[in-house]
C-alpha positions as CSV (number, residue, x, y, z in Angstrom):
1,X,-107.4,126.0,-44.4
2,X,-108.6,125.7,-48.1
3,X,-109.9,122.4,-49.3
4,X,-111.0,121.4,-52.8
5,X,-112.9,118.2,-52.9
6,X,-112.4,115.7,-55.7
7,X,-112.5,112.4,-53.9
8,X,-112.7,111.1,-50.4
9,X,-108.9,110.6,-50.3
10,X,-108.4,114.3,-50.3
11,X,-110.5,114.9,-47.1
12,X,-108.8,115.9,-43.9
13,X,-109.1,113.6,-40.9
14,X,-111.9,115.8,-39.4
15,X,-113.7,115.9,-42.8
16,X,-113.4,112.1,-43.1
17,X,-115.2,111.8,-39.7
18,X,-117.9,114.2,-40.8
19,X,-118.3,112.2,-44.1
20,X,-118.6,108.9,-42.2
21,X,-121.1,110.6,-39.9
22,X,-123.3,111.6,-42.8
23,X,-122.9,108.2,-44.5
24,X,-123.9,106.5,-41.3
25,X,-127.0,108.7,-41.1
26,X,-128.0,107.8,-44.6
27,X,-127.1,104.1,-44.3
28,X,-128.6,103.1,-41.0
29,X,-131.0,105.8,-39.9
30,X,-133.5,103.2,-38.8
31,X,-131.1,101.7,-36.1
32,X,-128.5,104.5,-35.9
33,X,-126.0,102.9,-33.5
34,X,-123.0,104.0,-35.6
35,X,-124.4,107.4,-36.3
36,X,-125.0,108.1,-32.6
37,X,-121.5,106.9,-31.7
38,X,-120.0,109.2,-34.4
39,X,-122.2,112.1,-33.5
40,X,-121.2,111.8,-29.8
41,X,-117.5,112.0,-30.9
42,X,-118.1,114.9,-33.2
43,X,-119.9,116.8,-30.5
44,X,-117.7,116.0,-27.5
45,X,-114.4,116.7,-29.5
46,X,-115.8,119.8,-31.2
47,X,-115.0,118.3,-34.7
48,X,-117.8,120.3,-36.3
49,X,-116.0,123.5,-35.3
50,X,-112.7,122.4,-36.8
51,X,-113.8,121.7,-40.4
52,X,-114.1,124.4,-43.1
53,X,-117.7,125.5,-43.7
54,X,-117.5,125.1,-47.5
55,X,-115.5,124.9,-50.7
56,X,-112.6,127.3,-50.8
57,X,-113.6,128.5,-47.3
58,X,-111.1,128.8,-44.4
59,X,-113.6,129.7,-41.7
60,X,-115.0,126.8,-39.7
61,X,-118.7,126.5,-38.7
62,X,-119.9,128.7,-35.9
63,X,-123.4,127.3,-36.1
64,X,-124.3,123.7,-35.4
65,X,-127.5,124.2,-37.4
66,X,-125.4,125.4,-40.4
67,X,-123.1,122.3,-39.9
68,X,-126.1,120.0,-40.1
69,X,-127.6,121.7,-43.2
70,X,-124.3,122.1,-45.1
71,X,-123.8,119.8,-48.1
72,X,-121.3,116.9,-47.7
73,X,-118.5,116.5,-47.1
74,X,-118.6,119.7,-45.0
75,X,-121.9,119.0,-43.3
76,X,-124.6,116.4,-43.0
77,X,-126.9,117.7,-45.7
78,X,-130.1,117.3,-43.6
79,X,-132.6,119.3,-41.8
80,X,-132.0,119.7,-38.0
81,X,-135.5,118.5,-37.3
82,X,-134.6,115.2,-39.0
83,X,-131.5,114.8,-36.8
84,X,-133.6,115.5,-33.7
85,X,-136.0,112.7,-34.7
86,X,-133.1,110.3,-35.1
87,X,-131.9,111.2,-31.6
88,X,-135.1,109.8,-30.2
89,X,-134.1,106.3,-31.4
90,X,-132.2,104.5,-28.6
91,X,-128.7,103.3,-29.1
92,X,-128.7,99.5,-29.4
93,X,-126.3,99.3,-26.4
94,X,-127.8,101.9,-24.1
95,X,-128.3,99.2,-21.5
96,X,-124.6,99.7,-20.8
97,X,-124.4,102.5,-18.2
98,X,-121.3,104.1,-19.8
99,X,-122.9,104.2,-23.3
100,X,-126.2,105.5,-21.9
101,X,-124.4,108.3,-20.1
102,X,-122.5,109.2,-23.3
103,X,-125.7,109.2,-25.4
104,X,-127.6,111.3,-22.8
105,X,-124.8,113.9,-22.8
106,X,-124.6,114.0,-26.6
107,X,-128.4,114.4,-27.0
108,X,-128.6,117.1,-24.4
109,X,-125.8,119.1,-26.0
110,X,-127.2,118.7,-29.5
111,X,-130.7,119.8,-28.4
112,X,-129.2,122.7,-26.4
113,X,-127.2,124.0,-29.4
114,X,-130.2,123.8,-31.7
115,X,-132.5,125.3,-29.2
116,X,-130.2,128.3,-29.0
117,X,-131.0,128.8,-32.7
118,X,-134.7,128.4,-32.2
119,X,-134.9,124.7,-33.3
120,X,-136.6,122.3,-31.0
121,X,-138.0,119.9,-33.5
122,X,-141.3,120.2,-31.6
123,X,-144.5,120.6,-33.7
124,X,-148.2,120.9,-33.2
125,X,-148.5,117.3,-34.3
126,X,-146.0,116.3,-31.6
127,X,-147.9,118.4,-29.0
128,X,-151.2,116.7,-29.9
129,X,-149.5,113.3,-29.4
130,X,-148.0,114.3,-26.1
131,X,-151.3,115.7,-24.9
132,X,-153.0,112.5,-25.7
133,X,-150.4,110.6,-23.7
134,X,-150.8,113.1,-20.9
135,X,-154.6,112.6,-20.8
136,X,-154.1,108.8,-20.6
137,X,-152.0,109.3,-17.4
138,X,-153.9,112.2,-16.0
139,X,-155.8,110.3,-13.2
140,X,-152.6,108.9,-11.8
141,X,-151.2,112.3,-11.1
142,X,-147.5,113.0,-10.6
143,X,-144.6,115.4,-11.3
144,X,-144.2,114.5,-15.0
145,X,-147.8,115.6,-15.7
146,X,-147.2,118.9,-13.9
147,X,-143.9,119.4,-15.8
148,X,-145.6,118.8,-19.1
149,X,-148.4,121.3,-18.3
150,X,-145.8,123.9,-17.2
151,X,-144.1,123.4,-20.5
152,X,-147.2,123.8,-22.6
153,X,-149.6,126.1,-20.8
154,X,-149.7,129.8,-19.9
155,X,-152.3,131.5,-17.7
156,X,-152.6,134.4,-20.1
157,X,-154.0,133.2,-23.5
158,X,-153.1,136.5,-25.2
159,X,-149.5,136.5,-24.0
160,X,-149.1,132.8,-25.1
161,X,-149.2,134.0,-28.7
162,X,-146.4,136.4,-28.1
163,X,-144.3,134.7,-25.5
164,X,-142.0,132.7,-27.8
165,X,-138.6,132.1,-26.1
166,X,-136.7,132.0,-29.3
167,X,-137.4,132.3,-33.1
168,X,-139.0,129.0,-34.2
169,X,-140.2,127.9,-30.8
170,X,-143.7,126.6,-30.5
171,X,-145.7,129.1,-28.3
172,X,-147.6,128.0,-25.2
173,X,-151.3,127.5,-25.2
174,X,-154.1,128.5,-22.8
175,X,-155.4,126.1,-20.1
176,X,-158.7,126.1,-22.0
177,X,-157.1,125.0,-25.2
178,X,-155.0,122.3,-23.4
179,X,-158.2,121.1,-21.7
180,X,-160.1,120.9,-25.0
181,X,-157.3,118.8,-26.6
182,X,-157.0,116.5,-23.5
183,X,-160.6,116.1,-22.7
184,X,-160.4,117.5,-19.2
185,X,-161.3,120.8,-17.5
186,X,-159.3,124.1,-17.5
187,X,-159.5,124.1,-13.7
188,X,-157.8,120.8,-13.5
189,X,-155.1,121.8,-16.0
190,X,-154.4,125.0,-13.9
191,X,-154.1,122.9,-10.7
192,X,-151.2,121.1,-12.3
193,X,-149.6,124.4,-13.3
194,X,-150.2,125.8,-9.8
195,X,-148.6,122.7,-8.3
196,X,-145.5,123.2,-10.3
197,X,-145.4,127.0,-9.5
198,X,-145.8,126.2,-5.7
199,X,-143.1,123.6,-5.9
200,X,-140.7,126.0,-7.6
201,X,-141.5,128.7,-5.0
202,X,-140.7,126.1,-2.3
203,X,-137.4,125.2,-4.0
204,X,-138.6,121.7,-4.6
205,X,-138.2,122.1,-8.4
206,X,-135.5,124.2,-9.9
207,X,-137.0,125.6,-13.1
208,X,-139.9,128.1,-13.1
209,X,-142.8,127.5,-15.4
210,X,-142.0,130.8,-17.2
211,X,-138.6,129.3,-18.3
212,X,-140.1,126.1,-19.7
213,X,-141.3,125.7,-23.3
214,X,-143.0,123.1,-25.4
215,X,-140.5,120.3,-26.2
216,X,-138.3,121.3,-23.3
217,X,-135.6,118.9,-22.2
218,X,-136.6,116.8,-19.2
219,X,-135.6,118.3,-15.8
220,X,-134.9,116.7,-12.5
221,X,-138.3,115.9,-10.8
222,X,-139.0,115.6,-7.0
223,X,-139.9,112.4,-5.3
224,X,-143.4,111.1,-5.5
225,X,-143.8,111.5,-1.8
226,X,-143.9,115.2,-2.2
227,X,-146.6,115.3,-4.9
228,X,-149.6,115.4,-2.5
229,X,-148.2,118.4,-0.7
230,X,-148.5,120.6,-3.8
231,X,-151.4,119.2,-5.9
232,X,-155.0,119.2,-5.0
233,X,-155.8,119.5,-1.3
234,X,-152.6,121.5,-0.7
235,X,-154.3,124.5,-2.3
236,X,-155.3,125.1,1.4
237,X,-153.3,128.3,1.2
238,X,-156.7,129.8,0.3
239,X,-158.2,128.7,3.6
240,X,-158.2,130.9,6.7
241,X,-155.8,128.6,8.5
242,X,-153.5,128.4,5.5
243,X,-153.6,132.2,5.0
244,X,-152.7,132.7,8.7
245,X,-149.7,130.3,8.4
246,X,-148.6,131.9,5.1
247,X,-148.8,135.4,6.6
248,X,-146.8,134.3,9.7
249,X,-144.2,132.7,7.4
250,X,-143.7,135.9,5.4
251,X,-143.4,137.9,8.6
252,X,-140.7,135.4,9.8
253,X,-138.8,135.8,6.5
254,X,-139.4,132.3,5.1
255,X,-141.3,131.0,2.1
256,X,-145.0,130.4,3.0
257,X,-144.9,127.0,1.2
258,X,-142.2,125.8,3.7
259,X,-144.6,126.4,6.6
260,X,-147.5,124.9,4.7
261,X,-145.5,121.8,4.0
262,X,-144.9,121.3,7.8
263,X,-148.6,121.9,8.4
264,X,-149.5,119.1,6.0
265,X,-147.1,116.6,7.5
266,X,-147.1,116.8,11.3
267,X,-145.8,113.2,11.6
268,X,-142.6,114.3,9.8
269,X,-142.3,117.3,12.2
270,X,-142.7,114.9,15.2
271,X,-140.0,112.6,13.9
272,X,-137.7,115.6,13.4
273,X,-138.3,116.9,16.9
274,X,-137.5,113.5,18.4
275,X,-134.4,113.0,16.3
276,X,-132.8,116.4,16.3
277,X,-132.2,118.6,19.3
278,X,-132.1,121.8,17.3
279,X,-135.5,121.1,15.9
280,X,-136.8,120.2,19.3
281,X,-135.5,123.5,20.7
282,X,-137.1,125.4,17.9
283,X,-140.4,123.6,18.6
284,X,-140.2,124.5,22.3
285,X,-139.5,128.1,21.5
286,X,-142.5,128.1,19.1
287,X,-144.8,126.5,21.7
288,X,-143.7,129.1,24.3
289,X,-144.3,131.9,21.8
290,X,-147.7,130.5,20.9
291,X,-148.7,130.2,24.6
292,X,-147.5,133.8,25.3
293,X,-149.5,135.0,22.3
294,X,-152.6,133.0,23.4
295,X,-152.4,134.6,26.9
296,X,-152.0,138.0,25.3
297,X,-155.1,137.6,23.2
298,X,-157.2,136.2,26.1
299,X,-156.1,139.0,28.5
300,X,-156.8,141.6,25.8
301,X,-160.3,140.2,25.3
302,X,-160.9,140.2,29.0
303,X,-159.9,143.8,29.4
304,X,-162.2,144.9,26.5
305,X,-165.1,143.0,28.0
306,X,-164.7,144.6,31.5
307,X,-164.3,148.0,30.0
308,X,-167.3,147.7,27.6
309,X,-169.7,145.8,29.9
310,X,-168.6,147.0,33.3
311,X,-169.0,143.4,34.6
312,X,-166.4,141.1,36.1
313,X,-165.9,138.3,38.6
314,X,-164.4,138.5,42.0
315,X,-161.4,136.2,42.9
316,X,-163.9,133.9,44.5
317,X,-166.0,133.8,41.3
318,X,-168.9,136.1,42.3
319,X,-170.4,138.3,39.6
320,X,-169.6,141.9,40.1
321,X,-170.8,145.2,38.6
322,X,-168.0,147.7,38.6
323,X,-168.8,151.3,39.7
324,X,-168.5,154.0,37.0
325,X,-165.1,155.1,38.2
326,X,-163.6,151.6,38.1
327,X,-165.1,151.1,34.6
328,X,-163.6,154.3,33.4
329,X,-160.2,153.3,34.6
330,X,-160.5,149.9,32.9
331,X,-161.4,151.6,29.6
332,X,-158.0,153.4,29.7
333,X,-156.2,150.1,29.4
334,X,-158.1,149.2,26.2
335,X,-155.8,151.5,24.2
336,X,-152.9,149.5,25.5
337,X,-154.2,146.2,24.3
338,X,-155.5,147.6,21.0
339,X,-152.0,148.7,20.1
340,X,-150.7,146.3,17.4
341,X,-147.2,146.7,18.7
342,X,-148.2,145.9,22.3
343,X,-145.9,143.2,23.8
344,X,-147.2,140.3,25.9
345,X,-145.6,142.0,28.9
346,X,-147.5,145.3,28.3
347,X,-150.8,143.4,28.0
348,X,-150.0,141.4,31.2
349,X,-149.4,144.7,33.1
350,X,-152.7,146.1,31.9
351,X,-154.4,142.8,32.9
352,X,-153.0,142.9,36.4
353,X,-154.1,146.6,36.7
354,X,-157.7,145.7,35.8
355,X,-157.5,142.8,38.3
356,X,-156.4,145.3,41.0
357,X,-159.4,147.4,40.2
358,X,-161.7,144.5,41.0
359,X,-159.9,143.7,44.2
360,X,-160.2,147.4,45.3
361,X,-163.9,147.4,44.4
362,X,-164.5,144.3,46.6
363,X,-162.5,145.8,49.5
364,X,-164.4,149.1,49.3
365,X,-167.8,147.5,49.9
366,X,-168.2,145.6,53.3
367,X,-171.2,143.6,52.0
368,X,-169.3,142.4,48.9
369,X,-166.3,141.6,51.1
370,X,-168.4,139.5,53.4
371,X,-170.0,137.6,50.5
372,X,-166.5,137.1,49.0
373,X,-165.1,135.6,52.2
374,X,-168.2,133.4,52.7
375,X,-168.0,132.1,49.1
376,X,-164.3,131.4,49.6
377,X,-164.8,129.4,52.8
378,X,-167.8,127.5,51.3
379,X,-165.7,126.4,48.3
380,X,-162.9,125.3,50.6
381,X,-165.1,123.3,52.9
382,X,-167.1,121.8,50.0
383,X,-163.9,120.6,48.4
384,X,-162.7,119.2,51.7
385,X,-165.9,117.3,52.4
386,X,-165.9,115.8,49.0
387,X,-162.4,114.6,49.5
388,X,-163.2,112.9,52.8
389,X,-166.4,111.3,51.4
390,X,-164.4,109.8,48.5
391,X,-162.3,107.7,51.0
392,X,-163.2,104.0,51.1
393,X,-163.2,102.9,54.8
394,X,-162.1,99.4,53.9
395,X,-159.2,100.6,51.9
396,X,-158.3,103.0,54.7
397,X,-158.2,100.2,57.3
398,X,-156.1,98.1,55.1
399,X,-153.3,100.7,54.8
400,X,-153.6,102.7,58.0
401,X,-150.4,103.2,60.0
402,X,-149.4,105.5,62.9
403,X,-148.7,108.5,60.7
404,X,-152.0,108.2,58.9
405,X,-153.9,107.8,62.2
406,X,-152.2,110.9,63.6
407,X,-153.1,112.9,60.5
408,X,-156.8,111.9,60.7
409,X,-157.0,112.6,64.5
410,X,-155.4,116.1,63.9
411,X,-157.9,116.8,61.1
412,X,-160.8,115.7,63.4
413,X,-159.6,118.0,66.2
414,X,-159.4,120.9,63.8
415,X,-162.9,120.3,62.5
416,X,-164.2,120.1,66.1
417,X,-162.5,123.4,66.9
418,X,-164.1,125.1,63.9
419,X,-167.5,123.7,64.7
420,X,-167.3,124.9,68.3
421,X,-166.1,128.3,67.1
422,X,-169.1,128.9,64.9
423,X,-171.7,127.3,67.2
424,X,-171.9,130.4,69.5
425,X,-171.0,133.3,67.1
426,X,-172.5,136.0,69.4
427,X,-170.8,134.8,72.5
428,X,-167.4,134.5,70.7
429,X,-167.9,138.0,69.2
430,X,-168.7,139.5,72.6
431,X,-165.7,137.8,74.2
């Protein structure tokens, strides 16, 4: 399609629209309602791709940047940076949801097309203004502050000078440089960056810090209720408890941040257990597994202690020095519990075997056996006497019935028989 331009009457319909767009930009750039409306149409309908790119040219524009810079009536005759600035001015009717949605879509598409050609309209002056705004809001915290830091800051100052996403993009700066401009500390700046990275790792935010750049289009941000889980105190991944949870999460095949989120919000976990049977079942299984692991650890510690010190307690609680042979046998089970692959069942079998060694030791020595039996009887009688002494006679009289009287009489008879039995031990033994 060849077009020679002599007056507006010779322009095609598409060129007339472009001409009006350019005129609107010149005429009311201060309050560009008409320009924004026309630009939204030109972008949504692809008008800029349908007009010839110049005099005596048949080929349409393939670059939105070239379309903006081309002289009228083929283009707008302006710098893309100027158009990007105009886009920052609100449409006078953006209070209407439909218009706001249309304007947002147009701005996003224009910025996307220009960004693909390395034009963001973002300068060092704009960065300084934004950092000043960031510093004013710093103490309030929040996702927007972390997003802005993720757009501006890199952990490696040397790579920031090279890591330009596209030609013309402003490079990221170091945390130290950001801190200098904002009047805060590099450590604080990095905490914001780490919060964003942790949230991305947890799937809470969709865009990685490495994919953001200065002047980046806004992205969807998480709810404020999640902020405290990722910024500041949540750096507990460096604590021993946090490290153990993170390691267990990785072993289970889930992101460590997921487990750490649960750790930081036990009330939410409680609500989920109450409200959802699947969560409750998972919690029961976890508690059973935790109890089994705790028993395994405690039994392994017991076996090592018996093997190393040769000391144990009898079933009645008496201290016992194991003979060398029994100690040697106990030492053989240490290898079982020291095996990292040992199951709770294997450790339980080793524990029972060591317990059997103690029982055998007691049974093999008559003196120890007698002391063990005496201790067991003493404990039983002491417990019984304490229970009887705790009975209030007045309360007993108030509730006594035939069954209760019969039980007490039977207990008294049994105690009398035992007293009579041990009163003449020699005579009973001879008999």
